[in-house]
N, C-alpha and C positions, 0 to 999 in steps of 0.2 A: 390400564396407569393413566393418572394426567399426567403432564410433565412442564417441565417450566424453561424449557430449553428455549422458545419464542419468547418472553419476558425476558429475558439473562438477551436475547441477539436485538429488542426492542429498546432497551437500555442504550445502545451504541449510542444512541445524538443528547445521549446526557454527558459524556465522556470527550471531556477535552483534551484539542492537543495542542502540542507548546504551551504548556504551562508556562515554565521560564520566562516566555517571552512579550516582550509588548506586542501586540496583534493589531494592525488594523481594519483586519477582517477576523473575527473569531471563527475554528473551526473545531469541529468533530470528529470521532471517528463514523459517523454511518458516513456522514458526506467526503469522508475521507474515502472510505473503502469502497466506495460507488464510483470515484472516480478513478482509485489502482485496477476498479472490474475494467471501464470502457478502456484505459488503458492497454491493462494485461490483454484484451480482447483484439485489439489494432495490431498490439505488437508481435500477438502469436498469427494471425490473419501477414502482417509484413512477412513474417519468418515464413509462412507455408509458400504464400505465392511467389515472393521474392527471392529468396533466399533456400529452397526446393525441402524447407521444416517438413517435418510432417506431426505437429500440434496440433488441439482438438481444443480449438482456440474459447468452444464453449467453456472449457473444465478447467483454460485459464481466467476463463471472467470469475466459475464460482469460485474457487481454491480462492482468488481474490478477496470477492465479496466476505469470508471470511477468515483471512490472514491475521485480524485484529480481533477477531473472540473472545480469545484469554484476557483482553481489557475489558469484560465486561464483568471480569468477576474482583481484578484487582488494580484495575485502573491504569492510564495510559503515563508510563515510566521513560522520562525525556531523556535523552540518547546522551549527553555529559553525566548524568550519573550514571544511565543502565552499563556504560562504558567507562564510567569511572579508572576501574582497573580491572583484571581476567579472574581477581576471587566474584568480585560483584558482579562481574557480567555472568559469569556461570551460576549463579544465586538468583539473577535473578532469569537466568532460561528455568531454572527446576520451575521457579516461580509460575514463567511461562506452562511449562507442561505440563505443571500441577491444573495449572488452571481449564487447559482445554481438554482434562481429561475430565475436569468435573465439567466441562458444556458437554461433551458426550454422553456423561452418564447422564448428563438430564437428559436425554430423549428418549421414548417406549424402545425397549431393548430388541423389539423390532426394525428397531429402523436404523440400529446403531454401524451394524457395519457399512451400510451407504455414507454416512458421514464421519468414520474414523479416519480413511482418508485425503480428509477434508478439513475438517477444524480439526487434528492435530500433526500437525507440521513437521512433525518427524514424521510423517506417512509420506509426506506427498511426494513424488518423482520428482530428483534433482532438476529434469526440464523444466517444471515447473512452478518448482519453488523461485530458479530465475529467473522465470520472468516477471514472476508476480513481483522480485526483489525490483528489477529493472524498473515494472513499473510504479512501485511506491516510491522508489528516487524521483523518478520522473516527474509524480506527484507535486514533491515533497520542495524541490527547483520550481519547479510552474509559482508555487505557493510562493513562494520565496521572493522569486521576481514581481507578481504578482505584489505582496509585500515593497517591494522598493520601489516600483511605479507607484506606489500612493504615498510616496520616501518615509520610507520605515527605515532607518541604515540599524534596526537593527537583525533584519536581514543578509546584513552584506560578510558578515563569516559562512552562513548558511549556503550561501548561491555559491561562493566559491568554491564552498565544501564538495558540494554538490555537483557541481562544474566541472571541477576534476574526477568525483565518481562517475559522472555519468560520461566520459573524455576515455577513463578505461575501460568500462562497459562495451563504446561502441569499437573498441580495437580487438573485441572478440565476437560480438552479435551486432554483425549489421541490420539488426533489425531495428537498434536502438537509436545507429547512427541518421537511418533513411527516417524515424519519429522525429527526429531532429530538426530537419530541417525541411520535412514535409509538414509538421504540424504545429511547432515550437510557438512559433514568429508570433501566430496572429491568436494565441491563450491570456495574452495579457491585453491586449487593445480593447479600446470602446467598441459599443454596440455600433455607433455610428458607423466608425472603421471599419465595422464588420461585416457594414451591410450595403458595403462597396464594394464586394469582393462575395464569388460565388461559393 
């Protein structure tokens, strides 16, 4: 059986994020997913090494790589639209579940059991959902800081909202707090400043 799965995944670079906002630097879901995977992996490693966690960091990264797979079918729905009210939110969740199922069913049948708890977000264990969600928020926050560093006031409210979310997460996920104090400051500096540090 021939499969369209990879072709759908390779359309990720075509799907733009932040559709309702002016961006100094455009972003697509392929680069976003890659960054979320790096951060999720780091968060899992930090949790394990510093806070007695027992996560598979490779699984966290893999789940993160596919966490936007549904958007290859129906595009990226911006948060103000997706969460406009509870009824709209429920309907978009149904669309996402349908899209994830379509992605899964585009695989050869003999491979689907491997991907059903990676692509279909409802099947992902809660501890990995939590790590990926924290990474997703962190990457969006870094994006907001970067836009603000490029004098784009469009992201002021985004930065404030995401900062509050991260502060809330830090209270229950010490790995998030560790990440913020260890990695965050350098994520938006120039290459010249970066090269002066190890």
